[in-house]
C-alpha positions as CSV (number, residue, x, y, z in Angstrom):
1,X,86.9,80.2,90.2
2,X,90.2,78.3,90.8
3,X,89.8,74.9,92.4
4,X,92.3,73.2,94.7
5,X,92.2,69.9,92.7
6,X,93.8,70.2,89.3
7,X,92.3,68.1,86.5
8,X,93.0,70.2,83.5
9,X,96.3,71.6,82.3
10,X,97.0,74.2,79.7
11,X,98.5,72.8,76.4
12,X,101.7,74.3,75.0
13,X,101.5,76.9,72.3
14,X,101.9,74.7,69.3
15,X,99.2,72.3,70.6
16,X,97.0,75.3,71.2
17,X,97.5,76.5,67.7
18,X,96.7,73.1,66.3
19,X,93.6,72.9,68.5
20,X,92.4,76.3,67.2
21,X,92.9,75.3,63.6
22,X,91.1,72.0,64.2
23,X,88.2,73.7,65.9
24,X,87.9,76.2,63.1
25,X,88.2,73.6,60.4
26,X,85.6,71.3,62.0
27,X,83.2,74.2,62.2
28,X,83.8,75.2,58.6
29,X,83.4,71.5,57.6
30,X,80.0,71.2,59.3
31,X,78.9,74.3,57.5
32,X,79.9,72.9,54.2
33,X,78.1,69.6,55.0
34,X,74.9,71.6,55.5
35,X,74.7,71.0,59.3
36,X,72.9,73.6,61.3
37,X,75.2,75.6,63.6
38,X,74.9,75.0,67.3
39,X,72.3,77.2,69.1
40,X,73.7,80.1,71.0
41,X,73.3,79.8,74.7
42,X,73.9,83.0,76.7
43,X,75.5,81.3,79.6
44,X,76.7,77.8,78.6
45,X,77.4,75.3,81.4
46,X,81.1,74.4,81.8
47,X,82.2,70.9,80.8
48,X,84.4,70.8,84.0
49,X,84.6,72.8,87.1
50,X,88.1,72.2,88.4
51,X,91.0,74.0,86.7
52,X,94.2,75.8,87.3
53,X,94.3,79.5,86.5
54,X,96.9,80.1,83.7
55,X,99.3,83.0,83.9
56,X,98.9,84.4,80.4
57,X,96.0,85.8,78.4
58,X,96.2,83.3,75.5
59,X,96.3,80.3,77.8
60,X,93.4,81.6,79.9
61,X,91.3,82.1,76.7
62,X,92.1,78.6,75.5
63,X,91.2,77.1,78.8
64,X,87.8,78.7,79.2
65,X,86.9,78.1,75.6
66,X,87.6,74.4,76.1
67,X,85.7,74.5,79.4
68,X,82.6,75.7,77.6
69,X,83.1,73.8,74.3
70,X,83.4,77.0,72.2
71,X,85.2,77.2,68.9
72,X,86.5,80.6,67.7
73,X,83.7,80.6,65.2
74,X,81.0,79.8,67.7
75,X,82.4,82.3,70.3
76,X,82.4,85.0,67.6
77,X,78.7,84.3,66.9
78,X,77.9,84.4,70.6
79,X,79.4,87.8,71.5
80,X,79.0,89.8,68.3
81,X,75.7,91.6,67.9
82,X,73.9,92.2,64.6
83,X,75.4,95.1,62.7
84,X,78.7,95.1,64.5
85,X,81.9,94.7,62.4
86,X,84.3,92.4,64.4
87,X,86.4,89.9,62.5
88,X,86.3,86.3,63.6
89,X,90.0,85.9,62.8
90,X,90.7,88.4,65.6
91,X,89.6,85.7,68.1
92,X,91.8,83.2,66.4
93,X,94.8,85.6,66.7
94,X,94.1,86.0,70.4
95,X,93.7,82.2,70.9
96,X,97.0,81.5,69.2
97,X,98.8,84.2,71.3
98,X,99.9,86.0,68.2
99,X,98.7,89.5,69.2
100,X,96.9,90.7,72.4
101,X,93.8,92.9,72.2
102,X,94.5,96.7,71.9
103,X,91.5,98.5,70.6
104,X,88.6,99.8,72.6
105,X,86.3,97.4,70.7
106,X,88.5,94.4,71.4
107,X,88.5,95.2,75.1
108,X,84.7,95.5,75.1
109,X,84.6,92.0,73.4
110,X,86.8,90.7,76.3
111,X,84.2,92.0,78.7
112,X,81.4,90.1,76.8
113,X,83.5,86.9,76.9
114,X,84.0,87.3,80.7
115,X,80.2,87.7,81.1
116,X,79.5,84.7,78.9
117,X,81.8,82.5,81.0
118,X,80.7,84.1,84.2
119,X,84.3,85.2,85.1
120,X,85.1,88.2,87.3
121,X,85.1,91.6,85.6
122,X,88.5,92.4,84.3
123,X,89.7,88.8,84.4
124,X,91.1,88.7,80.9
125,X,92.4,92.2,81.0
126,X,94.4,91.5,84.1
127,X,96.3,88.9,82.1
128,X,97.2,91.2,79.2
129,X,100.9,92.0,79.0
130,X,101.8,95.7,79.8
131,X,102.2,97.8,76.7
132,X,103.4,101.4,76.1
133,X,100.7,101.9,73.6
134,X,97.4,103.5,74.2
135,X,94.2,101.8,73.3
136,X,92.7,102.7,69.9
137,X,89.2,103.7,68.9
138,X,88.0,106.1,71.6
139,X,85.1,108.2,70.4
140,X,86.2,111.6,71.5
141,X,84.3,113.7,68.9
142,X,85.0,115.2,65.6
143,X,86.2,118.6,66.9
144,X,89.4,117.1,68.5
145,X,92.4,116.9,66.2
146,X,94.6,113.9,65.6
147,X,97.5,115.2,67.8
148,X,95.3,115.9,70.8
149,X,93.4,112.6,70.2
150,X,96.6,110.7,70.6
151,X,97.5,112.5,73.8
152,X,94.0,111.9,75.2
153,X,94.0,108.2,74.4
154,X,96.6,107.5,77.1
155,X,94.4,108.8,79.8
156,X,90.8,107.6,78.8
157,X,89.2,104.5,80.4
158,X,88.7,101.4,78.2
159,X,84.9,101.6,78.6
160,X,85.0,105.3,77.5
161,X,82.8,104.7,74.5
162,X,80.0,103.1,76.5
163,X,79.8,105.9,79.0
164,X,77.0,108.6,78.9
165,X,77.9,111.7,76.9
166,X,78.1,113.9,79.9
167,X,80.5,111.5,81.6
168,X,82.7,111.5,78.6
169,X,82.8,115.3,78.5
170,X,83.7,115.3,82.2
171,X,86.6,112.9,81.6
172,X,88.0,114.8,78.6
173,X,87.8,118.1,80.5
174,X,89.6,116.7,83.5
175,X,92.4,115.1,81.4
176,X,92.9,118.3,79.4
177,X,93.0,120.5,82.6
178,X,95.0,118.3,84.9
179,X,97.2,116.0,82.9
180,X,97.7,117.7,79.5
181,X,98.0,121.3,80.6
182,X,98.3,121.1,84.4
183,X,96.4,124.3,84.7
184,X,97.5,126.8,87.4
185,X,97.2,130.6,87.5
186,X,100.7,130.9,86.2
187,X,100.1,128.5,83.3
188,X,97.0,130.4,82.2
189,X,99.1,133.5,82.0
190,X,101.8,131.7,80.2
191,X,99.4,130.2,77.6
192,X,98.1,133.7,76.9
193,X,101.6,135.2,76.7
194,X,103.1,132.8,74.2
195,X,100.3,133.6,71.7
196,X,101.6,137.1,71.3
197,X,104.9,136.9,69.5
198,X,107.1,139.9,69.6
199,X,110.5,139.1,71.0
200,X,113.6,139.7,68.8
201,X,116.0,136.9,68.2
202,X,119.7,136.9,67.5
203,X,120.2,133.6,65.6
204,X,123.9,134.2,64.9
205,X,124.6,134.1,68.6
206,X,122.0,131.6,69.8
207,X,122.0,129.3,66.9
208,X,118.3,129.5,66.2
209,X,115.9,132.0,64.6
210,X,112.9,131.1,66.8
211,X,112.5,130.5,70.5
212,X,112.7,126.9,71.7
213,X,109.4,125.4,72.8
214,X,110.4,124.7,76.4
215,X,108.5,125.2,79.6
216,X,110.0,127.8,81.9
217,X,108.9,125.9,85.0
218,X,112.0,123.8,84.4
219,X,114.3,126.6,85.4
220,X,114.8,129.0,88.3
221,X,111.5,131.0,88.5
222,X,113.5,134.2,89.2
223,X,115.5,134.1,86.0
224,X,113.0,133.2,83.3
225,X,110.0,134.7,81.6
226,X,107.2,133.1,79.5
227,X,107.7,135.7,76.8
228,X,110.9,133.9,76.0
229,X,108.6,131.5,74.2
230,X,107.4,134.2,71.8
231,X,110.3,135.0,69.6
232,X,109.2,135.9,66.1
233,X,111.6,138.3,64.3
234,X,115.4,138.2,63.7
235,X,117.3,141.3,64.8
236,X,118.4,143.8,62.2
237,X,122.1,143.6,61.2
238,X,123.1,146.8,63.1
239,X,121.5,145.7,66.4
240,X,122.9,142.1,66.0
241,X,126.4,143.6,65.6
242,X,126.0,145.6,68.8
243,X,124.8,142.5,70.7
244,X,127.7,140.5,69.3
245,X,130.1,143.2,70.7
246,X,128.5,143.0,74.1
247,X,128.6,139.2,74.2
248,X,132.2,139.1,73.1
249,X,133.1,141.7,75.7
250,X,131.5,139.6,78.5
251,X,132.7,136.1,77.4
252,X,136.2,136.3,75.9
253,X,139.1,135.2,78.0
254,X,140.9,138.6,77.6
255,X,139.2,141.9,77.1
256,X,140.2,144.2,74.2
257,X,143.0,146.6,74.9
258,X,141.8,149.7,76.8
259,X,138.5,148.1,78.1
260,X,137.7,146.9,81.6
261,X,135.0,144.6,82.9
262,X,133.7,143.1,86.1
263,X,132.9,139.4,85.8
264,X,132.5,137.1,82.9
265,X,129.4,135.4,81.4
266,X,129.3,131.7,81.0
267,X,127.5,130.1,78.0
268,X,124.1,129.8,79.8
269,X,124.3,133.3,81.3
270,X,125.1,134.8,77.9
271,X,122.2,133.1,76.2
272,X,119.9,134.3,79.0
273,X,121.0,137.9,78.7
274,X,120.6,137.8,74.9
275,X,117.0,136.5,75.3
276,X,116.1,139.1,77.9
277,X,117.5,142.0,76.0
278,X,115.7,140.7,72.9
279,X,112.4,140.9,74.8
280,X,113.0,144.6,75.6
281,X,113.9,145.5,72.0
282,X,110.9,143.4,70.9
283,X,108.5,145.3,73.2
284,X,109.9,148.7,71.9
285,X,109.3,147.7,68.3
286,X,105.9,145.9,68.7
287,X,102.8,147.6,67.4
288,X,100.9,149.7,69.9
289,X,97.6,148.7,68.3
290,X,97.9,144.9,68.7
291,X,97.8,142.6,71.7
292,X,101.3,143.2,72.8
293,X,100.7,147.0,73.0
294,X,104.4,147.9,72.3
295,X,105.8,151.3,71.5
296,X,106.0,150.8,67.8
297,X,109.6,152.0,67.1
298,X,110.8,151.3,63.5
299,X,113.3,148.4,63.3
300,X,116.0,150.6,62.0
301,X,115.9,152.8,65.1
302,X,116.7,149.9,67.5
303,X,120.1,150.3,69.1
304,X,121.8,149.7,72.4
305,X,122.1,153.5,72.7
306,X,118.4,153.6,73.7
307,X,119.4,151.9,77.0
308,X,121.3,155.0,78.1
309,X,118.0,157.0,78.6
310,X,115.9,156.7,81.7
311,X,112.6,157.3,79.8
312,X,113.2,154.0,77.9
313,X,113.7,152.0,81.0
314,X,110.7,153.6,82.8
315,X,108.4,152.9,79.9
316,X,109.6,149.2,79.7
317,X,109.2,148.7,83.4
318,X,105.6,150.1,83.4
319,X,104.8,148.1,80.3
320,X,105.8,144.9,82.0
321,X,103.8,145.8,85.1
322,X,100.7,146.4,82.9
323,X,101.2,143.1,81.0
324,X,101.6,141.0,84.1
325,X,99.7,143.0,86.7
326,X,102.5,143.5,89.1
327,X,106.3,143.7,89.3
328,X,108.3,140.5,89.7
329,X,111.9,139.5,90.4
330,X,112.4,139.5,86.6
331,X,112.2,143.3,86.6
332,X,114.8,143.4,89.4
333,X,117.1,141.3,87.3
334,X,116.7,143.5,84.2
335,X,117.6,146.6,86.2
336,X,120.7,144.7,87.4
337,X,121.7,144.3,83.8
338,X,121.1,148.0,83.2
339,X,123.3,148.9,86.2
340,X,126.0,146.6,85.0
341,X,126.0,148.2,81.5
342,X,126.4,151.7,82.9
343,X,128.7,151.0,85.9
344,X,131.6,153.4,86.2
345,X,134.8,152.1,84.6
346,X,133.6,148.6,83.8
347,X,130.2,149.1,82.2
348,X,130.1,148.1,78.5
349,X,127.7,150.8,77.5
350,X,129.6,153.5,79.4
351,X,132.8,152.4,77.5
352,X,131.0,152.8,74.1
353,X,129.8,156.4,73.8
354,X,129.6,155.9,70.0
355,X,126.2,154.1,70.6
356,X,124.7,157.6,70.8
357,X,125.2,158.2,67.1
358,X,122.2,156.0,66.1
359,X,119.8,157.4,68.7
360,X,117.0,159.7,67.4
361,X,114.5,161.7,69.5
362,X,111.4,159.6,70.4
363,X,108.3,161.4,71.6
364,X,107.6,160.4,75.2
365,X,110.9,158.5,75.7
366,X,113.9,160.6,74.5
367,X,114.1,164.3,73.8
368,X,116.6,166.1,71.7
369,X,117.9,167.9,74.7
370,X,118.7,164.6,76.5
371,X,120.6,163.4,73.5
372,X,122.6,166.7,73.4
373,X,123.3,166.4,77.2
374,X,124.6,162.9,76.8
375,X,126.8,163.9,73.9
376,X,128.3,166.8,75.8
377,X,129.1,164.9,79.0
378,X,128.7,161.2,78.5
379,X,130.2,160.0,81.8
380,X,128.3,162.5,83.8
381,X,125.1,161.5,82.0
382,X,125.8,157.8,82.8
383,X,126.3,158.7,86.4
384,X,122.9,160.3,86.6
385,X,121.3,157.3,84.8
386,X,123.0,154.9,87.2
387,X,121.6,156.7,90.2
388,X,118.1,156.7,88.6
389,X,118.2,153.0,87.9
390,X,119.5,152.2,91.4
391,X,116.5,154.1,92.9
392,X,114.1,152.3,90.6
393,X,115.7,149.0,91.7
394,X,115.0,149.8,95.4
395,X,111.4,150.8,94.6
396,X,110.6,147.6,92.8
397,X,112.4,145.4,95.3
398,X,109.9,146.7,97.9
399,X,106.8,145.7,95.9
400,X,107.8,142.8,93.7
401,X,105.9,139.5,93.9
402,X,106.6,136.0,92.8
403,X,104.2,135.1,90.1
404,X,104.8,131.4,89.9
405,X,104.9,129.2,93.0
406,X,107.6,126.6,91.9
407,X,106.2,124.2,94.5
408,X,102.6,124.1,93.2
409,X,102.9,121.1,90.8
410,X,104.5,118.9,93.5
411,X,102.8,120.4,96.6
412,X,101.1,117.1,97.3
413,X,104.6,115.5,97.5
414,X,106.2,118.2,99.6
415,X,103.4,118.1,102.2
416,X,104.0,114.4,103.0
417,X,106.3,113.4,105.9
418,X,108.7,111.8,103.4
419,X,108.7,113.6,100.0
420,X,111.3,111.4,98.5
421,X,109.4,108.2,99.3
422,X,106.2,109.7,97.9
423,X,107.9,110.8,94.6
424,X,109.7,107.5,94.3
425,X,106.2,105.9,93.8
426,X,106.4,107.0,90.2
427,X,109.3,104.7,89.5
428,X,107.4,101.8,91.0
429,X,104.5,102.6,88.6
430,X,106.9,102.6,85.7
431,X,108.2,99.2,86.6
432,X,104.6,97.8,87.1
433,X,103.6,98.9,83.7
434,X,106.8,98.1,81.8
435,X,106.0,96.3,78.5
436,X,107.5,93.0,77.4
437,X,110.9,93.7,75.8
438,X,110.6,90.8,73.4
439,X,107.2,91.9,72.0
440,X,107.8,95.7,72.3
441,X,111.6,96.4,72.4
442,X,111.4,100.2,71.8
443,X,108.5,100.7,74.2
444,X,110.4,98.7,76.8
445,X,113.5,100.9,76.2
446,X,111.4,104.0,76.6
447,X,110.1,102.7,79.9
448,X,113.6,101.9,81.2
449,X,114.7,105.4,80.1
450,X,111.8,107.0,82.0
451,X,112.7,104.9,85.1
452,X,116.4,105.9,85.0
453,X,115.5,109.6,84.3
454,X,113.7,109.7,87.7
455,X,116.1,107.4,89.6
456,X,119.2,109.3,88.5
457,X,117.5,112.6,89.1
458,X,116.5,111.6,92.6
459,X,120.0,110.2,93.5
460,X,122.0,113.0,92.0
461,X,119.9,116.1,92.4
462,X,121.4,117.6,89.2
463,X,120.1,120.5,87.2
464,X,118.6,119.6,83.8
465,X,121.6,120.6,81.8
466,X,124.0,118.4,83.8
467,X,121.6,115.4,83.7
468,X,120.9,115.5,80.0
469,X,124.6,116.2,79.0
470,X,125.8,113.2,81.1
471,X,128.0,111.0,79.0
472,X,128.2,107.2,79.4
473,X,131.1,104.9,79.4
474,X,130.1,101.2,79.2
475,X,131.8,98.6,81.4
476,X,135.1,97.4,80.0
477,X,136.0,100.7,78.3
478,X,138.4,103.4,79.3
479,X,136.6,106.3,81.1
480,X,137.0,109.8,79.8
481,X,139.7,111.7,81.6
482,X,138.8,114.5,84.0
483,X,140.7,117.0,81.9
484,X,138.7,116.0,78.8
485,X,135.4,116.3,80.8
486,X,136.5,119.8,81.9
487,X,137.0,120.8,78.2
488,X,133.6,119.4,77.4
489,X,132.0,120.9,80.5
490,X,129.9,117.8,81.2
491,X,130.0,114.7,83.4
492,X,130.1,111.0,82.8
493,X,128.5,107.8,84.1
494,X,131.2,105.1,84.2
495,X,131.9,101.8,85.9
496,X,134.4,102.1,88.9
497,X,136.4,98.9,89.4
498,X,137.7,100.5,92.7
499,X,134.3,100.9,94.2
500,X,132.6,98.1,92.2
501,X,129.8,100.3,91.2
502,X,128.5,102.9,88.7
503,X,129.9,106.3,89.5
504,X,129.1,109.8,88.2
505,X,132.0,112.2,87.8
506,X,131.2,115.8,86.8
507,X,133.9,118.6,86.8
508,X,133.0,121.7,88.7
509,X,133.1,124.0,85.6
510,X,130.1,122.0,84.2
511,X,127.8,123.4,86.9
512,X,125.9,126.6,86.7
513,X,127.2,127.6,90.2
514,X,130.8,126.4,89.6
515,X,132.2,129.1,91.8
516,X,130.0,128.1,94.7
517,X,131.7,127.1,98.0
518,X,130.1,123.6,97.6
519,X,132.7,122.6,95.0
520,X,135.8,124.4,96.1
521,X,137.2,123.9,92.5
522,X,136.9,120.1,93.0
523,X,134.8,117.8,90.8
524,X,131.5,116.2,91.9
525,X,131.8,112.4,92.3
526,X,129.1,110.0,93.5
527,X,128.9,106.2,93.4
528,X,125.3,105.3,92.8
529,X,123.8,102.8,95.3
530,X,122.7,99.4,94.0
531,X,119.2,99.7,95.5
532,X,115.9,98.4,94.1
533,X,117.5,96.9,90.9
534,X,119.1,100.2,89.9
535,X,122.3,98.5,88.5
536,X,120.2,95.9,86.7
537,X,118.3,98.6,84.8
538,X,121.5,100.6,84.1
539,X,123.2,97.5,82.7
540,X,120.2,96.6,80.5
541,X,119.8,100.2,79.3
542,X,123.5,100.6,78.4
543,X,123.8,97.2,76.8
544,X,120.5,96.9,74.9
545,X,117.9,99.7,75.3
546,X,120.1,102.6,74.2
547,X,120.7,100.8,70.9
548,X,117.0,100.2,70.5
549,X,116.3,103.9,70.9
550,X,119.1,105.0,68.6
551,X,118.4,102.8,65.7
552,X,120.5,103.8,62.8
553,X,121.2,107.3,64.1
554,X,124.7,108.3,65.2
555,X,125.4,107.8,68.9
556,X,125.9,111.2,70.6
557,X,127.6,109.5,73.6
558,X,125.1,110.8,76.2
559,X,123.5,108.5,78.6
560,X,120.0,109.6,77.7
561,X,119.1,109.5,74.1
562,X,115.9,110.3,72.2
563,X,113.7,107.7,70.5
564,X,114.9,108.2,66.9
565,X,112.9,108.2,63.7
566,X,113.8,108.1,60.0
567,X,114.2,111.9,60.0
568,X,116.1,112.3,63.3
569,X,119.3,114.1,62.8
570,X,120.6,114.2,66.4
571,X,119.7,111.7,69.1
572,X,121.0,114.0,71.9
573,X,118.4,115.8,74.0
574,X,118.3,119.6,74.1
575,X,116.6,121.8,76.7
576,X,113.1,121.5,75.2
577,X,113.1,117.8,74.3
578,X,114.5,116.8,77.7
579,X,111.8,118.7,79.5
580,X,109.2,117.1,77.2
581,X,110.3,113.6,78.0
582,X,110.3,114.2,81.8
583,X,106.9,115.9,81.6
584,X,105.5,113.0,79.5
585,X,106.8,110.6,82.1
586,X,105.0,112.4,84.9
587,X,101.8,112.6,82.8
588,X,101.7,108.9,82.0
589,X,103.0,107.4,85.3
590,X,103.0,110.1,88.0
591,X,99.5,111.8,88.0
592,X,96.8,109.6,89.5
593,X,93.8,109.3,87.1
594,X,90.6,108.4,89.0
595,X,88.9,107.3,85.7
596,X,91.6,104.7,84.8
597,X,93.0,104.0,88.3
598,X,96.5,104.5,86.9
599,X,99.2,106.9,88.1
600,X,101.1,107.0,91.3
601,X,100.3,110.2,93.1
602,X,97.0,112.0,93.7
603,X,97.1,115.7,93.2
604,X,100.3,115.8,91.2
605,X,100.6,118.2,88.2
606,X,102.9,118.0,85.2
607,X,106.4,119.4,85.8
608,X,110.0,119.2,84.7
609,X,113.2,117.8,86.2
610,X,114.0,121.0,88.1
611,X,111.3,120.1,90.7
612,X,113.3,117.0,91.8
613,X,115.7,119.4,93.5
614,X,112.8,120.8,95.5
615,X,111.8,117.2,96.5
616,X,115.3,116.3,97.7
617,X,115.9,119.6,99.6
618,X,112.6,119.5,101.3
619,X,112.9,115.8,102.3
620,X,116.3,116.4,104.0
621,X,115.0,119.6,105.7
622,X,112.0,117.6,107.1
623,X,114.3,114.8,108.4
624,X,117.2,116.9,109.7
625,X,116.2,120.6,109.8
626,X,119.6,121.4,108.3
627,X,119.8,123.7,105.4
628,X,123.5,122.8,105.0
629,X,122.8,119.1,104.6
630,X,120.0,119.9,102.2
631,X,122.4,121.9,100.1
632,X,124.7,118.9,99.8
633,X,121.9,116.9,98.0
634,X,121.6,119.4,95.2
635,X,125.2,120.8,95.0
636,X,124.3,124.3,96.2
637,X,124.5,126.6,99.2
638,X,122.3,126.8,102.4
639,X,121.3,130.3,101.3
640,X,119.9,129.0,98.0
641,X,118.1,126.3,99.8
642,X,116.5,128.8,102.1
643,X,115.5,131.1,99.4
644,X,114.4,128.9,96.5
645,X,114.4,125.1,97.0
646,X,113.3,124.0,100.5
647,X,109.7,124.2,101.6
648,X,110.3,124.1,105.4
649,X,107.3,125.6,107.1
650,X,107.0,126.6,110.8
651,X,104.9,123.5,111.6
652,X,107.7,121.3,110.0
653,X,110.3,122.9,112.3
654,X,108.1,122.6,115.3
655,X,107.3,118.9,114.6
656,X,111.0,118.2,114.2
657,X,111.9,119.8,117.5
658,X,108.9,118.1,119.2
659,X,110.1,114.7,118.0
660,X,113.4,115.2,119.9
661,X,111.8,116.7,123.0
662,X,109.1,114.0,123.2
663,X,111.8,111.4,123.7
664,X,112.3,112.7,127.2
665,X,108.6,112.1,128.1
666,X,108.6,108.7,126.5
667,X,111.6,107.7,128.6
668,X,110.0,109.0,131.8
């Protein structure tokens, strides 16, 4: 519709406002004088045909209303049908540029204006500023609650209400299955598992009386279990005291006099073992008549002394196999705990024979003769138990399976020739849809935070813990000393005058695999590259956006902070909230939605920050074929890359070799 010759120019905002008021006043005045309103013409002829296309929505609306001689009052009469409730002042607000359309009804009215002026479909919508808010007014049905309604609104097309019922049902089913839940076989099992609450918690040791609502796909699939989401009961005092003794034995700098140990647990390892042992005690105490199908032991009979009897372990292993359908690496790890507890000289349970005093005979698990045998020769009994558990470990190692494919949510990325380039498309989508900071400061801050989440994750390859605990030191301030960071066990993003760039410094003891050969007891240090406006967004986030997110809440000092509300007590992310914000970013910007044509990658499923490590490792493997170089990208060892992170298939290896060999034929 744009002509080369320009005859009309768009007035400035103040003139446009005066023009709207004049048009409205003149229309009202005519009505008062008793004049008949202008007849409505479905497709009015334009007053002029040559015009320059304005960049903004308000200017475009002003221009085309002038072209067709419409006032706000007359345009309202022309597009609103009998019985519809649509306020004329809404068009005045649009005309003045005070507020852009947001509701589904408003977007429908824009379509009618486009039709009236014979403009291309989506002409006005394309000029609307990006917003981090979903459209309002989708008719999704009475059976959908408010919380799910808000989640669905982000992913429904603007013309949803005008679509046939079957099409609307199809869209809602797709959004629920692909974007909201990201359904896979493992997720279906997980959803069923967390409905059955039975695990026992130790709040004095973990700091919480219920399990965190975090998705286990964010961690190593070999060390987590969906039942960790199902905590329901606090441990009895006697069992809690025994657990406290075990944790103290494995975490203190020096052991108590007369005791020996092999290895020390870090904070994360200790929390993990507490959770896993809580699952076992929870299964033993759960009712045999309900969904969990536990053994039904009374709470007061729970004691670590039960773990000294092979019948208890055999029952638990078979119970887990029935619950899941097969054995997994998780059972292998549990047996490793059992072996450590009963190992000669250093096992905690072996060094505490007094645990037997609270054990009572249990039909089918422990007989009175077994308790007597253990009391008469405790070390000999532990030797027999150790051999039994070692045999069970070998048997399960032969048949165990991996229930969850950690690559499944990002398979469409890993299968490309350049996984990193494919995943990076999500950051481009975030920038393209970033809202105006002046109009929506908090929404813009959230978009920049989402952008930096992915960019720093892709540059650093850190585990979730190291990324969310990363501190920030703004330019011009004195960075935290390395010794202090070691005490805090976390890293820092700071400005380096020496390298003239933003650098990340993380002490080795902050990493889960601190003893790995990768570190050699030296800190991790990396200067971020100033590519694709990374420094611009870091500077904006540190100087303005963090403050917008924090509001009046105390600054925790971490680089990434939550969007605070009036009831927010701590702006720092924990394991569950950090996973949630990453998953939400993938849902809104990463997953391609064919019904809205938004989203960066077709076939992507919701996932957490842990999958970025898979992307980086697989990308380097496909480009170099080197497990060692891939391990450098995620601060790990080649063995870990080979077993857990890199998806390097035979065809990838063959293609890499062929690329080198084909150079000979090209040169011939």
